[in-house]
C-alpha positions as CSV (number, residue, x, y, z in Angstrom):
1,M,138.4,163.4,121.1
2,K,135.0,163.2,119.3
3,Y,136.0,166.0,117.0
4,F,139.3,164.4,116.2
5,L,137.6,161.1,115.2
6,L,135.0,162.9,113.2
7,L,137.7,164.9,111.3
8,L,139.7,161.7,110.8
9,T,136.6,159.9,109.4
10,I,135.8,162.8,107.0
11,L,139.4,162.9,105.8
12,F,139.5,159.2,105.2
13,A,136.1,159.3,103.3
14,S,137.1,162.2,101.1
15,A,140.5,160.5,100.3
16,N,138.6,157.3,99.4
17,L,136.2,159.2,97.1
18,K,139.0,161.0,95.3
19,A,140.9,157.8,94.7
20,Q,137.9,156.4,92.8
21,T,137.6,159.5,90.5
22,K,139.2,159.0,87.1
23,D,140.2,161.8,84.7
24,E,140.7,160.6,81.1
25,T,140.7,161.9,77.5
26,I,139.1,160.1,74.6
27,K,139.4,160.8,70.9
28,V,135.8,161.1,69.5
29,S,134.9,161.9,65.9
30,G,132.4,164.7,65.2
31,N,132.0,168.1,63.5
32,C,129.9,170.7,65.2
33,G,128.1,172.1,68.2
34,T,125.3,169.6,67.8
35,C,127.9,166.8,67.9
36,K,129.4,168.4,71.1
37,K,126.0,168.3,72.8
38,K,125.2,164.7,71.8
39,I,128.7,163.4,72.7
40,E,128.7,165.1,76.1
41,K,125.2,163.9,76.8
42,A,126.0,160.3,75.9
43,A,129.1,160.4,78.1
44,T,127.2,161.7,81.1
45,A,124.3,159.3,80.5
46,A,126.9,156.5,80.8
47,G,128.1,157.8,84.2
48,A,130.6,160.6,83.5
49,S,130.3,163.3,86.1
50,Y,132.0,165.7,83.7
51,A,132.3,165.7,79.9
52,S,133.7,168.3,77.6
53,W,134.4,167.7,73.9
54,D,136.5,170.0,71.8
55,K,135.5,170.1,68.1
56,T,138.9,171.3,67.0
57,T,141.0,168.6,68.7
58,K,138.2,166.0,68.8
59,I,139.2,165.2,72.4
60,L,136.6,164.5,75.0
61,D,137.7,165.2,78.6
62,I,135.8,163.1,81.1
63,K,135.7,162.5,84.9
64,Y,133.9,159.6,86.4
65,D,133.6,157.4,89.5
66,A,135.5,154.2,88.7
67,A,133.2,152.3,91.1
68,K,130.2,153.2,89.0
69,T,131.4,153.2,85.4
70,N,134.5,153.0,83.2
71,D,135.8,154.4,79.9
72,K,134.7,151.4,77.9
73,K,131.0,151.9,79.0
74,I,131.3,155.6,78.2
75,Q,132.8,154.9,74.8
76,E,130.2,152.3,74.0
77,N,127.4,154.8,74.8
78,I,129.0,157.5,72.7
79,A,129.2,154.9,69.8
80,A,125.6,154.0,70.3
81,A,124.8,157.7,69.7
82,G,126.6,157.4,66.3
83,Y,130.1,158.7,67.1
84,D,133.3,156.7,66.6
85,T,135.7,156.8,69.5
86,Q,139.3,155.8,69.7
87,D,138.4,152.2,70.7
88,V,134.7,151.7,69.7
89,K,133.2,152.2,66.2
90,A,129.6,153.3,66.0
91,S,127.3,151.0,64.0
92,D,126.5,152.1,60.5
93,E,122.9,152.3,61.5
94,A,123.7,154.7,64.4
95,Y,126.0,156.8,62.2
96,K,123.4,157.1,59.5
97,K,120.9,158.5,62.1
98,L,123.2,161.5,62.7
99,D,122.2,164.8,61.1
100,E,123.9,165.4,57.7
101,C,126.2,168.1,59.1
102,C,127.2,165.6,61.9
103,Q,128.3,162.8,59.5
104,Y,132.0,163.1,59.8
105,D,134.6,161.3,57.6
106,R,134.9,157.8,59.1
107,K,138.3,156.4,59.7
108,T,139.2,152.8,60.6
109,V,138.4,152.1,64.2
110,K,138.3,148.8,66.1
111,K,134.7,147.6,66.0
112,Q,133.3,146.3,69.3
């Protein structure tokens, strides 16, 4: 009986953890391998447990615990690093701090 209760508790806890994990994709502007490192670092610093940005598609795949962070916080942190996201535009000051090779063509993005 003890083992059954322990197993039930473990199953419930793991199901609860999985329910809080979110997988999302975010469009993020950038150009190169340096951009990739900075974008992924900004995402993980904002709470993403996984972040992988593709420089060809400009898509960032992220995983995060919804109880600890959200996509808005992650996008805001990426924008603070100088990169425009689908919903948050980086400040001109942050953008100008990027290396010259990282200064992508800026498109109109909602400014937060």
